[in-house]
C-alpha positions in Angstrom: 98.2 79.9 124.6 100.4 81.6 127.2 102.8 78.6 127.1 103.2 78.9 123.3 103.8 82.7 123.5 106.5 82.1 126.2 108.1 79.4 124.2 108.1 81.7 121.1 109.8 84.4 123.2 112.4 81.9 124.4 113.2 80.9 120.8 113.5 84.5 119.7 116.1 85.1 122.4 117.9 81.9 121.4 118.1 83.0 117.8 119.3 86.4 118.9 122.5 84.6 120.2 122.9 81.9 117.6 121.5 83.6 114.4 121.0 87.3 115.4 119.6 88.4 112.0 116.7 85.9 112.3 116.2 86.7 115.9 115.8 90.4 115.4 113.7 89.9 112.2 111.4 87.6 114.1 110.8 90.0 117.0 109.7 92.7 114.5 106.9 90.5 113.0 103.3 90.6 114.1 102.3 87.2 115.5 98.9 85.4 115.3 98.0 82.1 116.9 95.2 80.3 115.2 94.1 76.7 114.6 92.8 77.6 111.1 96.4 77.2 110.0 97.6 73.6 109.8 101.2 74.4 110.9 102.6 77.9 110.4 102.8 80.5 107.6 103.2 84.2 106.8 100.4 86.5 105.8 99.6 90.2 105.4 99.2 92.6 108.3 98.2 96.0 106.9 101.1 96.6 104.5 103.4 94.6 106.7 103.8 90.9 107.4 102.5 88.7 110.2 103.6 85.2 111.4 100.7 82.7 111.7 101.2 79.8 114.0 99.0 76.8 114.9 99.5 76.6 118.7 98.8 72.9 118.9 101.2 72.0 116.2 103.9 74.3 117.6 103.6 72.7 121.0 103.9 69.2 119.5 107.4 70.0 118.2 110.8 69.8 119.9 112.4 73.1 120.5 115.0 72.6 117.8 112.2 71.9 115.3 110.4 75.0 116.5 113.5 77.0 115.6 113.6 75.4 112.2 110.0 76.1 111.6 110.3 79.8 112.4 113.5 80.2 110.3 111.7 78.5 107.4 108.9 81.1 107.5 111.4 84.0 107.8 113.3 82.7 104.8 110.2 82.7 102.7 109.8 86.4 103.5 113.5 87.2 102.9 113.6 85.4 99.6 110.5 87.3 98.4 108.5 84.1 97.8 105.3 85.7 99.1 105.1 88.0 96.1 106.6 85.9 93.4 103.9 83.3 92.8 102.4 85.3 90.0 105.5 84.4 87.9 104.6 80.7 88.0 101.6 79.1 86.3 101.6 76.0 88.6 101.2 77.4 92.1 101.6 74.0 93.8 104.9 73.3 92.1 106.1 76.8 93.0 105.3 76.2 96.7 107.3 72.9 96.6 110.2 74.5 94.7 110.3 77.4 97.2 110.4 75.0 100.2 113.2 73.0 98.6 115.3 76.2 98.1 115.0 77.6 101.6 115.3 74.3 103.5 118.8 74.0 102.3 119.7 76.9 104.6 118.3 75.1 107.6 120.3 72.4 109.3 118.7 68.9 108.9 118.3 68.4 112.6 116.2 71.6 112.8 113.8 70.6 110.0 110.4 69.3 111.3 109.1 66.0 109.8 107.9 66.4 106.2 110.2 69.3 105.4 111.0 69.1 101.6 114.7 68.7 100.7 116.7 67.8 97.6 116.5 64.1 98.8 112.7 64.2 98.9 112.5 63.3 95.2 115.5 61.0 94.6 114.6 60.2 91.0 114.8 63.8 90.0 118.3 65.3 89.9 118.1 68.6 91.8 121.3 70.7 92.0 122.4 72.2 95.3 121.3 75.8 96.0 120.2 76.4 92.4 117.2 78.6 93.2 113.4 78.3 93.1 113.1 78.8 89.3 115.5 75.9 88.5 113.7 73.5 90.9 110.3 74.6 89.5 111.4 73.9 85.9 112.9 70.5 86.8 109.8 69.4 88.7 107.5 70.7 86.0 109.2 68.5 83.4 107.7 65.5 85.2 104.2 66.9 85.0 101.6 66.7 82.2 99.3 69.6 81.1 96.9 68.9 84.0 99.7 69.3 86.5 100.0 65.6 87.4 103.5 64.2 87.9 104.9 60.9 86.7 107.1 61.0 89.8 105.4 59.1 92.6 107.0 61.1 95.4 106.1 64.4 93.8 102.6 63.3 93.0 102.1 62.2 96.6 103.0 65.7 97.8 100.7 67.3 95.1 97.8 65.1 96.3 98.2 66.5 99.8 98.0 70.0 98.6 94.2 69.9 97.9 93.5 70.7 101.5 95.0 72.6 104.4 98.3 70.8 104.5 101.7 72.1 105.5 102.7 72.4 101.9 99.9 74.7 100.8 101.0 78.1 102.0 97.4 79.2 102.2 98.2 82.5 103.9 100.2 83.7 100.9 96.9 84.1 99.0 96.2 87.2 101.1 99.1 88.8 99.2 98.9 87.1 95.8 95.3 88.4 95.5 96.3 92.0 95.9 96.7 94.5 93.1 100.2 95.3 91.8 100.5 98.6 93.6 99.5 97.0 97.0 102.0 94.2 96.4 104.7 96.8 95.9 103.8 98.4 99.2 104.0 95.1 101.0 107.3 94.3 99.4 108.6 97.8 100.2 107.6 97.3 103.9 109.3 94.0 104.5 112.4 95.0 102.6 112.6 98.1 104.8 112.3 95.8 107.9 115.1 93.7 106.5 117.3 96.7 106.0 116.7 97.9 109.5 117.6 94.5 110.8 120.8 94.4 108.8 121.7 97.9 110.1 121.2 96.7 113.7 123.3 93.6 113.1 126.2 95.7 111.6 126.0 98.2 114.4 126.6 95.4 116.9 129.4 93.9 114.8 127.3 90.9 113.9 127.3 89.0 110.6 124.6 88.9 107.9 123.7 85.3 107.0 125.6 84.2 103.9 122.3 83.1 102.2 120.9 86.6 102.6 124.1 88.7 101.9 123.4 89.2 98.2 119.7 90.0 98.8 120.5 92.6 101.5 123.3 94.1 99.5 120.8 94.8 96.7 118.4 96.5 99.2 121.1 99.0 100.0 122.0 99.6 96.4 120.5 102.8 94.9 120.6 103.0 91.1 122.8 105.8 89.6 121.2 109.2 89.4 119.4 109.9 86.1 120.0 113.6 86.3 122.9 115.8 87.5 121.2 117.3 90.5 124.3 118.8 92.0 125.0 120.9 88.9 121.4 121.9 88.5 120.7 122.9 92.1 123.9 124.9 92.3 122.5 127.4 89.8 119.6 128.4 92.1 121.3 129.7 95.3 119.4 132.8 96.4 118.2 134.6 99.5 116.3 131.5 100.6 119.6 129.7 101.2 120.5 128.7 104.7 123.9 129.8 106.0 125.9 127.3 108.0 129.1 128.2 109.9 131.8 125.9 111.2 134.6 126.7 113.5 138.1 125.9 112.3 140.5 125.0 115.1 143.6 125.1 112.9 143.0 128.6 111.6 142.7 131.8 113.5 140.0 134.4 112.9 141.5 137.2 110.9 139.0 139.7 112.1 138.8 138.8 115.8 142.3 137.9 117.1 142.4 134.8 119.4 139.2 133.3 118.1 139.0 130.3 115.7 138.4 130.8 112.1 135.0 130.3 110.5 134.0 128.3 107.4 130.8 129.7 105.8 128.6 127.4 103.6 125.3 128.1 101.8 122.8 125.4 101.5 119.7 125.4 99.2 116.3 124.6 100.5 114.5 122.8 97.7 110.8 121.9 97.5 110.3 118.7 95.7 106.7 118.0 94.7 106.1 114.3 94.3 103.0 113.3 92.3 101.3 110.4 94.1 98.1 110.5 92.1 96.5 107.3 90.9 98.0 107.7 87.4 101.5 107.3 88.7 102.5 103.6 88.9 104.4 101.9 91.8 107.5 101.6 89.5 107.4 105.4 88.9 107.2 106.1 92.6 110.2 103.9 93.2 112.0 105.8 90.5 111.1 109.1 92.1 112.4 107.8 95.5 115.8 106.9 94.0 116.1 110.4 92.6 115.2 111.9 96.0 118.0 109.9 97.6 120.5 111.4 95.1 119.1 114.9 95.7 119.9 114.6 99.4 123.5 113.7 98.5 124.0 117.1 97.0 124.1 118.7 100.4 120.9 120.6 100.0 117.9 120.6 102.3 115.1 118.7 100.7 111.4 119.1 101.6 109.0 116.7 100.0 105.4 117.8 99.2 103.3 114.8 98.2 100.3 115.8 96.2 97.4 114.6 94.1 94.5 117.1 93.8 95.8 118.6 97.0 99.0 118.6 99.1 98.7 115.5 101.2 102.0 115.7 103.2 104.9 118.0 103.7 108.0 116.7 105.4 111.8 116.6 105.3 113.1 113.7 103.2 115.1 111.1 105.1 116.6 108.4 102.9 117.0 106.0 105.9 113.3 106.0 106.7 110.5 104.2 105.0 108.4 106.4 102.6 104.8 106.6 103.6 102.9 107.3 100.4 99.8 109.4 100.6 97.2 110.5 98.0 96.5 108.2 95.0 93.6 110.4 93.8 93.4 112.7 90.7 96.2 115.2 89.7 96.4 119.0 90.1 99.7 121.0 90.1 98.3 124.2 91.4 98.2 123.3 95.2 101.9 122.4 95.3 102.8 125.5 93.3 100.7 127.7 95.7 102.6 126.1 98.6 105.9 127.1 97.0 104.7 130.6 96.4 103.3 131.1 99.9 105.0 134.1 101.7 106.1 132.0 104.6 107.6 129.3 102.4 111.3 130.0 101.9 112.5 127.8 99.2 115.4 128.1 96.7 114.0 126.0 93.9 111.0 124.0 92.9 111.3 120.5 91.4 108.3 118.4 90.5 108.5 114.6 90.0 105.5 113.6 88.0 104.0 111.7 85.0 102.9 115.1 83.7 99.2 114.2 83.3 97.6 117.4 84.5 97.0 120.9 83.2 99.6 123.7 83.7 99.4 125.7 86.9 99.4 129.5 87.2 102.1 131.6 88.8 104.7 128.9 88.4 108.2 129.9 89.6 110.7 130.6 87.0 113.3 128.2 88.4 110.9 125.2 88.2 112.0 121.9 86.9 109.4 119.4 85.8 110.9 115.9 86.0 108.8 113.3 84.0 109.2 109.6 84.8 110.8 107.3 82.3 107.4 105.8 81.6 105.6 109.1 80.8 105.6 111.6 77.9 106.7 115.2 78.5 103.9 117.6 79.0 105.1 120.6 76.9 102.3 122.8 78.3 104.1 123.0 81.6 106.0 126.3 82.2 109.8 126.2 82.9 112.4 123.5 82.3 111.1 120.0 81.5 113.1 116.8 81.4 112.4 113.0 81.2 114.3 110.5 83.2 116.1 107.9 81.0 
């Protein structure tokens, strides 16, 4: 086992030089060595991912093929195949189509024996780099309603997928069997890891692999704000604002001769309550997170209070860090309002991101804004200004 771990470490270092994105991404994954897996695969580790490797199979490969095997599994994660199988009725065909897609980004001399390519099914015309959906549809045209194919090469692969073969991707079932909310958390986690890897590559003047450039660019794209936060928050500057001063070298201080001038700027300290109760869907939480990113761009201090029936977490919002969701119970607005009203809490304004499914709180601040998700209905019983995201 130690020999396998040492070899895996060597390959990680090799990839760091030859294909740094994959090398860094590989280092960040949890590894498990087990003979219950026929070759290698990716499964769930908490809300993160783990790489599963059969040590006997791994040792039987040449080093170049070991690199190809690891890159193959990393590409499955990067392309989101582990959470997409629900979109395909024939899971076996999906596994084959997914392999055909990613193996085009691995040089032929690195692919282990049995790796599926466009040439694996010569009687079926498969276009180059067309995507999993296209390959799935073309393969599916050769199959009857029972999933049996008239193409001998394809049927031969399908017959091998009744057991623990290299084409089964059995470890994916740990994720496909999860509920929708848990799948979103897993997706969020590996996308966060990909973003961190991309940032590390850019910092060291490396290149993002061409096959992943569009995927990674989407990860860094935040949808436009659904509300004019800058205009709204500007209206609520009061004594709770923080005063920042900056020395101006090019201007002299008019009051104290010989000293540099000062630029004085006020910054709001906004408490944003985020409803993380069970009635709020994963899609709504993603929508809330995007609005939080836009709030931080207004130049105000943003403190996030996650809550369900109680305040579960209070922390500064950092758009560059992963968002650890806490709560998922019932809903009550009173605890987060009480936190805002606490004498030691110095906030300029109160914003609550919610689905609105709870009774109105008491002693609500006058400058409160209740932001309802695009999937919810406005709760008119709530005091203060109420809007719904488009």
